N, C-alpha and C positions, 0 to 999 in steps of 0.2 A: 570307781569306773573303771571300764577297761581300757588298759594300755600296753604298749611293748612290754613283755616281760611279765605281766600278771598271770594270775590263773583265774579262768572263767569255768565254772564247774570242774569238769574233768579236763578241760583245755587248758594247756600253755599256750600263751599268745606270743607270737614271735612279731616279726616285722609286718608294717602295713604294706597291702598289695593292690587295694583298689578300695573305691567307695563311690557315692554318689551323694544326692541332697539330703538321705535319711539316714545313711548307713556306712559304716566302715568295713572293711574286709580286712581280717589278718591271715596271716598264715598260721598254723596252730599244729600242735600235737596231741592228740587224744593219748593222755597218760595211761587209759585203761587198756586201750588195744593196740598201742603203741603204733601207730599209724597218721599221717599226715592229713590234715583238713584244713578248710577254708571256713572262719568263722566270720558270720557278718553280724555287727553288732549295731543296733540300735542307736544313734547319737544322742547324747545328754539331753540335748534341748526339746527333745521329742518323748522321752520316756513319760513326760506325765501329761502328754496329749493322748488321751484314750482313742479317737480315733485313728491315729497315725500307729499307734501300737498295736491297736487291734487288727490293722492293715498289714502290718509287719508279721504278727504271728500268723495271719491268714496265707501270707506267703508258706511258711512252713508248712502248714498244714494241707494245703493245697498239693506242693510238689512232691511230699511225702506219700503221698497216696497215688503219684503216677510212677508208672512202670515201663519205660522205654530207653533202648539202646542210645537215643540221642537226646536224652533230657539229663540235666544235673541230678545226681543221687543226693538227695536231702539225708542227713544221720540223724539230727537231733534237733529238737525244739529248746533252747535253754529259757525259761520264764524266770530270768533273775529280776529280782525289784528295781534295781537300780541299771543293768545292762542287759536287758533281753537280746539274745542273740541265736541264730541260726548256724549250725554246723553242717556243712555239706563237703563232698569230696573236694581234694584239692588239685587243681590241674595247674602246672605250672607254664604251662606253652603260653598261656595269656589267651587273649579273646583273639576275634577276628578283626576288631577295629586296629589293634596294635600290629597286627600281620599286615593290614593293607599299608600301612604307613611305611613298613620297612621293605614290603614287596608289591608296588603300587599298580603292578601290571599282572595279576595272576593269569593263569592260563585258562582256557576255556573248559578244560576238564577239571582242574580244582576249582572253579567256580561252580561247575555242575554238581559235583559231587557235597559240596557243601551245600548248595540250595535244595538238594534231593533230602540229605539229611534232615533240614530245618524243615523242609514241606512234610515229611514223615512225621515228624515230631507235632508239628502244628495240626495237621489231620487228626494224629492221635488224640490230641487234647479237646479237639473241635468234637470228635464223637461221642466226646465226656461231657459235652456242654460247657466247656470252658473257654473263654477267649482271653489270650496274651496282652494284648493291647501295648506292649513294648517291644515288639520285634525290632533289631538293630543290630549292626556288627558288634558292639561291645556285650552285646546278650549273648552271643555266638560264641562259645568258650571251644577252644581246640584242645582236644584230649592229650594231644602231644605234637611235638613239633614235627609236620610232615615229612617224611624222608623223601616222597614223591607224590605225585598229583593224584595217585591211586591211594594212599595212604592216609591222607586226610579224613580225619574223625571229628566231628563237633557234638558240642552239648549245649542243648537251650536253657539257658538260665534266666535267673531274675523274674521269680514269678511273684514280685509284690504288686503289680497291678492287674492280675488275674480277675476275672470275675465270671460268676455263672451269666449265661446267655439271657435267663430269665430276669436280669438284673443289669441292663446292658447300658445305663446312660454313661456318657464320656466323663462327665463332671463339668463343674460351672468352668463357664470361661474364665480365662486371668490364672485358672491353675490345671490348665492343659497337662493330661497325663500323656506319658510316652514323651519321646525325644523329639522335638519340633520338626526336624529333618525327615522322619521316617513316619509320621502320624497320617491317618487316612483323612479324605476331605470331610467324612461326617464325625470324627473326632473333632476336627479342626470346628465342625459346626455344632458341635455339642449334641449331637444326634446320637441316637441307640447306634451302639456298635454290634458287631457278629463276627462269623469267621470271615467275612469276605474284608473285613478291616486287618485282619492280621494278614490276609494276601496280599493286600495292597502294600504292607510295610515290607513284605517280603520282595514284593515286587521292586521297590526302592532299592533294597540292598541287591538283588539281580541287577537293577540298572548301573548301579555304582560298581559292581564288579566286573560288568561287561565294558562299560563305558568309560569308567575311571573318574566319574564323580557323580554325586547325587543329582537328579533332574533338577531340583528348585534349589537355587541358592540365592542369599542376599549379599551386598558388600559388607554390611554390618549384621551384628546379633538382633535385627530387628524382627522379632516373632512375628508382628501384626502383619509386615509386610510378607513375610514367608507364608502364613496362613492365607493371604489374601491371594496369592499364586496359588496354594493347594486347592483353594475352595473353587476358584474362578477359572483357572486356565489349564488346559490339558498338559502334560509333560512335553518338553522338545523330543522330537523324532531322534531316537538315538543314533541313526546312521548320519545324520545331519552335525552332530556334538562330537561323533568321532568316526571317521572314514573308515576306521577297521573294522566297524560293527556292522556285520552282513545285514543287507536289507531284510531278509529272513525273518530277522529277530526284531525288527521293528513292531510289525503286528502284533507279536507276542506281549513284549514289554507292555506296549500302548493299551492292551486288553487288560492286561492284569493293574493297569494304573488307570481304569476308567474311571471318570468322576463317580457314575451312580454303579453302587455295589453289585447290583443284579446283573451289569454287563460285563463283570469278571468271570473267570473261570469257576467251574462248580467246585474244586478244591484246589489246593495247594499243590498237590500231585498233579492234577491236570496240568497245572499252570506250567509245571517244571518239565512236565513230559512234551508239552508243546513247544518249550524253549530247547529242548534237547531235539526234538525232530527238525526245528527251525536250523539249528547249528549243522546239524547232519546235512540238509539239505545245501545248506552255503558252502558245505566242504565238498560235496559232489560236484556243484557249479564250479569251485574254484580248482578243484581235480582236474576238469575237463579243458577249464581256461589255461591251466599250466602246461598240460600235455600238448596243446595246440601252439601255445609260444615256446614249447622246447623244439619243435618241429619246424616252425619258422627261422628259428635261430641255427638249427641245424643246415637248413637249406642255404644258409650264408656263412657257413663254417665256424659259426660262433659255439665252439664245442662246449668250451667251459662254461659260458652263460646256460646253454641248453641243459647239460647237467645239474646245473644249480636248479633249475627249474624242475626237472625230474627227480630230483632229490626232495624238495619239497612238496611236490606231488607224493611223493613214497611216504612221506611224515603223515600226510592227511589219511591213505589208504595205499593197501598194496593189491595189485590185481596182476595176472597171467599178461594182460594186456600192455600194462605197464612196463613189465619184463621186456616184451617184445621192444618196445620205444628204447630200452637202455641197449639192447642188441642192435638195434638198426643203428643208433648214435654212435656206438663203439665199432659196427664195421664201416659205416661213412666215414669216420674218421681215419680208420686203417686205410682205406680206399685213398682218401685225401693224401694221406701221407705218402702211400707208394708213388703217387703221381708225383711229388714233390721229389721223392728220390730219385725218381725216373727222370726229371728235369735235370738235377743233378748231375747224373750221369751225362746226360747228352751235352750238358754244358761243358764238361770236361773232355768228353769226345764225342763230337758230333756223328761219327760215323761207328760207334759202338756196334758191336754186332748185336742182332735182335732175330735169331731164327725162329722165334714164336712169335714174332709180329707184335709184340706187346707194347712198345713205342707207339706204333700205329693205331692199335685198338684204342689207347689213351689219348689219340688225338695229339701226340707229340711230333709225329713226323707227317708230311704229306705223302701221299700214295705214290706219286712220281718218283719220290725217293726211297723206294722200297728197297731193302738190301736182300742178297740173296739169300733163299731158305737153306736149311741145313742139308737137305737133298741135293740141291743145286752146289752146294759147299762142296759134299763129297763127290759129286761127279766131275767138279772142275779140280779138284784133289787128284783124282784118279787119272784123269786127261792128262796133268802135269807131271804125274808120276810116269805115264807110258810115256810119254815125249824125252822125259831126261834118260829114262831106259833105253830108248832106241838110239839117243844120242850118243850115250856112253857106250852102247854095242857096236855102233858105226865108228867111233874112234877108236874101239879095241881092233876091229877087223883092219881097219887102215894100219895101224901099228903093225901086225902081223904081217901083211902084204909088203911094208918097208922092211922088214928084218927077211923076208923071204928073197927079196929083190937084192939085199945086199949080199945074201950068200950067193947068189945066182953068178954075179958078176966077179967074184973073187979071182 
């Protein structure tokens, strides 16, 4: 049997990196092509069960025939008698489920990029008349650790539950296929499933990404109670669960999670497009609100808070009007600063010269206390200089007359 360090066909198995109810996944090395691989090995207790073994090999056959950038690439089907296995591309970054544990509040851009790639992959297999039936975060693998929200790349994986649309029965109750948190109401009712079932599951993933938790939760692992909620109750309105979710998003998520399949969107792409538009509309509304708040704060001289509002608005979008708001804020702040400096000048010298009447224009002097203008000061200086000149001339003449008198009486 397969285990760490053993050789399975041309694959050398290393450490276990995952697994589920039916299989264990190992990191492995393809000794022929000298490349890493992920090898999914059917567990020993299921190798002698023809139905389970057939479903396992069906996964490899279905996935190997798919060619899409957002679908995991299958390398080989290893039909070993004791350890049947599937070899596929190795993605060391892990899956979306693990990523959300470490990053519980992903950005909207990150979420939309993930959802759009998953939607494109699902629409692709739906066009081939295939239903995945097990869409969930742990089946959305990260191609690499995202360096930014724009660089996230995912692969849809785990095609063990896929089925053609002409054979669409969900399976006997008590053996519910798919993870209970993400199955559609028709799966829970044991009704036939189609592409709308996958869209519902993607809607649950979207709800979890944007709201921060799945819509249906129970206190314990009571699948019966969870399925009762799924079948009989619409999901909680997203913005009531998390007030940070824009109200525009409510209608879109609730349509994707409609109890009746025909009430959902025509495709997964249509769902994500509508979600993208709703988020853009909410950003525009928030942008307008932030500008109005910034103006009100500026009017009350709260410049730092106003600048924070405008910076948040700039993160949403950038427009020429927004730049005018920044310019107005800076101009107003500079004007207020000039007034404050003028007050300080007057506080130190109430009679400080003001030939341009700056203080008066700023409302810092009463009109009756107007100081002389520059022209008036110049005229006054000329007058004073003339008076001094006349005085000195008179003194000089008197002194000369006195000297003349002394000479005459000698």
